[in-house]
DONURO-729942 format. One record per residue (C-alpha): y, z, x; residue in one letter. Coordinates in steps of 0.001 Angstrom, whole numbers, padded with zeros to 6 digits, always signed. Last residue first. Example, Ala and Ser with C-alpha at 12.3 -4.5 7.8 and 13.67 -1.06 7.14 Angstrom:
-001060+007140+013670s
-004500+007800+012300a
//
This chain:
+063363-036036-000028l
+065902-034824+002521s
+068802-035442+000192r
+067353-033188-002505r
+066824-030358+000015k
+070380-030670+001253y
+071674-030446-002315e
+069332-027579-003180n
+070540-025581-000159y
+074169-026223-001081l
+073547-025090-004650l
+071877-021887-003411f
+074691-021251-000936l
+077218-021800-003716l
+075465-019274-005969i
+075237-016756-003131l
+078967-017069-002456l
+079763-016830-006172p
+078037-013409-006166i
+079253-012295-002735t
+082828-012294-004045f
+082196-009167-006076i
+080973-007434-002903y
+084553-007519-001566y
+085650-005023-004231i
+085886-001883-002103d
+087385+001115-003900t
+090643+002857-003059y
+091846+006408-003579s
+095526+007231-003996s
+096495+010685-002804i
+098856+012994-004686d
+099559+015706-002143s
+099423+019343-003121e
+101532+021835-001252t
+100402+025031+000430g
+101459+023668+003801t
+098242+024833+005395t
+098761+025724+009033n
+095527+025001+010841i
+094932+026531+014290s
+091883+028528+013235k
+090372+025372+011787k
+090429+023684+015198v
+088448+026534+016792k
+085848+026461+013998k
+085600+022683+014330l
+084907+022992+018061t
+082167+025565+017518k
+080682+023508+014677d
+080285+020323+016748i
+076779+021188+017936n
+075764+021671+014293s
+075286+017928+013899q
+072346+017632+016260k
+071795+015686+019468n
+075535+015575+020073m
+076521+016693+023581y
+079991+018211+023330v
+082701+017766+025981y
+085663+020030+025346d
+089310+018960+025359v
+092059+018608+027964g
+092257+014811+027676l
+091510+014300+031390d
+088689+016862+031350k
+087144+015262+028267a
+087375+011822+029906i
+085628+013108+033047d
+082951+014814+030935e
+082302+011521+029156l
+081924+009625+032427n
+079537+012225+033843d
+077587+012339+030579e
+076212+008831+030960d
+073692+008320+028144l
+071257+005530+028875k
+070843+002037+027406s
+067523+000321+028085i
+066944-003416+028139a
+063620-004677+026809k
+061805-006589+029507k
+062208-010114+030830y
+059443-011417+033088p
+061314-011803+035333w
+064199-009567+036419t
+067945-009380+035763s
+067501-010638+032183t
+067156-007179+030639d
+066495-007968+026992e
+068271-006742+023867v
+065812-006234+021026y
+065768-008804+018272k
+067315-009160+014813i
+067010-012727+013592e
+070293-014157+012354n
+069092-017402+013975s
+072437-018174+015580y
+074563-015054+015966g
+072199-013415+018475d
+071945-010253+016371n
+070981-007250+018463q
+068591-004299+018647k
+068882-001727+021411m
+066141+000161+023251y
+066652+003775+024235g
+067648+005953+027156g
+065922+008565+029306d
+069334+010212+029796t
+069626+010489+026026t
+072023+009209+023383g
+075350+010377+021982y
+078259+012199+023626g
+081213+013627+021702l
+084527+014098+023510v
+086313+016920+021749a
+089386+017938+019780g
+092560+019852+020545d
+096333+019635+020904d
+096696+016086+022209i
+099937+014257+023101y
+100364+015831+026543e
+096782+014943+027457k
+097346+011204+027083l
+098422+010689+030711d
+095135+012312+031772s
+093072+009385+030507f
+092171+008306+034048s
+090425+005016+034625k
+086665+004553+034654l
+085723+001787+037044r
+084750-001624+035702s
+081388-003237+036479d
+081001-004430+032863d
+078180-002052+031956t
+079862+001336+031476i
+077872+003865+029422e
+079556+007016+028165g
+077442+007207+025001d
+080635+007289+022939s
+082852+009222+020511i
+086347+010437+021412f
+087369+012986+018760f
+091106+013653+018974v
+093135+016346+017189i
+096931+016019+017118k
+098822+018932+015569k
+101709+017820+013336r
+105250+018047+014625k
+106180+014634+013117n
+107679+013405+016392d
+104361+012597+018072q
+103246+009956+015587n
+104253+006904+017604n
+103035+008551+020795k
+099549+009246+019427l
+099099+005802+017860i
+100297+003910+020932s
+098534+006034+023550e
+095220+005737+021739m
+095727+001999+021378d
+096407+001737+025115n
+093348+003773+026117h
+090838+002070+023798p
+089374-000339+026424t
+088985+002045+029367n
+085464+003055+028317l
+084173-000369+029301s
+080994-001897+027916s
+079709-005407+028531g
+081006-008801+027483k
+079431-009107+024039a
+080259-012433+022384y
+076689-013801+022308y
+075396-010380+021246s
+077089-010602+017850v
+079085-007411+017397m
+077249-004355+016178p
+078081-003159+012660q
+080464-000477+011389l
+080378-000240+007590i
+080229+003584+007481d
+083180+004035+009812i
+085466+002001+007564s
+084053+003730+004483e
+084790+007205+005802n
+088303+006229+006896v
+089052+004665+003515i
+087575+007604+001625n
+089622+010181+003532n
+092899+008859+002128d
+095363+011238+003787f
+096292+008510+006254t
+096930+008043+009964f
+096472+004394+010938p
+093123+002746+010086i
+091371+000081+012158d
+093503+000554+015264i
+091856-002003+017507k
+090129-002121+020869s
+088572-005047+022657s
+085146-006033+023928n
+083838-002987+022009n
+086341-000548+020520f
+087079+001333+017322t
+090205+003345+016510i
+090361+005391+013301l
+092977+007658+011747a
+092775+010816+009646f
+095386+012998+007986r
+094222+016538+007333a
+093536+018115+003940g
+089798+018208+004488s
+088872+019285+008003l
+085245+020175+007221e
+084756+017139+004995r
+086195+014761+007596i
+084086+016371+010324i
+080921+015886+008248y
+081738+012223+007576s
+082280+011748+011306c
+078899+013376+011980d
+077053+011141+009520e
+078588+007949+010914k
+077989+009024+014524v
+074360+009855+013712a
+073838+006330+012429n
+075637+004958+015497i
+073075+006522+017825r
+070239+004612+016200e
+067394+006810+015019s
+064586+007690+017409n
+063482+010664+015270n
+063623+013206+018113s
+067375+013144+018711s
+069170+009802+018780y
+067280+007367+020987d
+067355+004021+019200e
+070222+002266+020955a
+072863+001024+018507y
+075687+002613+020512m
+074643+000327+023386s
+075842-002697+021387i
+079469-001535+021680t
+081105+000300+018779n
+082580+003245+020714d
+084541+005278+018178v
+087957+006873+018701v
+088496+009191+015714f
+092013+010608+015392l
+092721+013751+013368v
+096324+014579+012450d
+096418+018213+011347l
+099284+020007+009558d
+097547+020820+006279n
+097378+019248+002823v
+096004+020754-000354i
+094501+017783-002170i
+095335+016013-005418n
+093494+012894-006506s
+094684+009495-007634n
+092862+006552-009145g
+090546+003734-008147s
+093170+001688-006336s
+091838-001743-005495f
+090398-002779-002168m
+090183-006155-000433p
+087859-006492+002573r
+089741-009382+004197l
+086359-010557+005529n
+085185-011113+001965i
+088199-013349+001347i
+087508-015415+004480f
+083839-015727+003551l
+084888-016911+000108l
+087167-019572+001608i
+084419-020788+003953i
+081958-021015+001053i
+084557-022861-001013f
+084936-025452+001739i
+081164-025808+002100e
+080572-026411-001597y
+083386-028960-001771i
+082020-030809+001264t
+078572-030904-000293v
+080288-032637-003218r
+080764-035565-000902s
+082867-036735+002021k
+081657-035263+005290k
+082605-035116+008973t
+086387-034915+008851i
+086662-032629+005840l
+084009-030234+007173v
+085641-030084+010605i
+089039-029387+009022i
+087529-026591+006909i
+085927-025041+009995l
+089230-025126+011921f
+091090-023525+009012i
+088502-020726+008829s
+088640-020067+012579i
+092455-020152+012489p
+092443-017503+009730l
+089717-015247+011172m
+091518-014498+014429l
+094994-013572+013173w
+093330-011988+010135i
+091493-009475+012330p
+087698-009396+011712i
+086689-006617+009321i
+089988-006905+007468p
+091265-003830+005585f
+093364-005167+002712l
+095048-003076+000035r
+095549-003698-003686m
//
């Protein structure tokens, strides 16, 4: 079994313990038992446990492919291409496409919003990387502190430097809309250039911009982000900033590619494929399947019982 926490364990554990303590202090009834088990189940679901679903053989090559994905609220703006889909939906499809096209490589994933984290270190298990990208969700708007493109720099440096001695080619796909909203200035990424062999900075969105939906964390109602700088409030607009993305691409020594359709990445992928040295060996790769959804069943039952208990007491 493997664990791939959605919220880091170091953060989720003290939160869970704190909530349990609050429940124990404030209540003494079977409602308390329901609430404690609900907290425990939420903690387990957050751990995102996976069981091995078998092994598969693949012909491996000498590529290490790193995805660096902007997961700020602006990436959920509804201005991808002509169908007004959320930018992140296109990102998920395009990453899946890149993984298929570069099959046999090792893949890794860094995501960033307020902070950056290495979600998946380099692995041959494509399914885990695909699934981790596919489940990306916007952070609760209450905790959002604005966008900075500088956030993933240190994690990028760490994962690239730590894997530099294996003589595998390092391919980086930096994925963002280029928007900076926290008043920070874009720092140079040029110190990472020496660790990168190829890749691209992929830009999503439009210069006209799009509206963004958010979860406020309280009502669980999905609403559009509002611009509170003027009254009456209007829907906030997120716009593609290609200047920032082109600066990052120049620093990293890779191409900038505007992504309003999937085929735009084909030229870069063709160039990367030409550099591949296939080892000719088969690697026995373990595949893993999510089982967190199993724990949603008792969670729903407990929520139903808790609701009935509160309803009974209110009568």
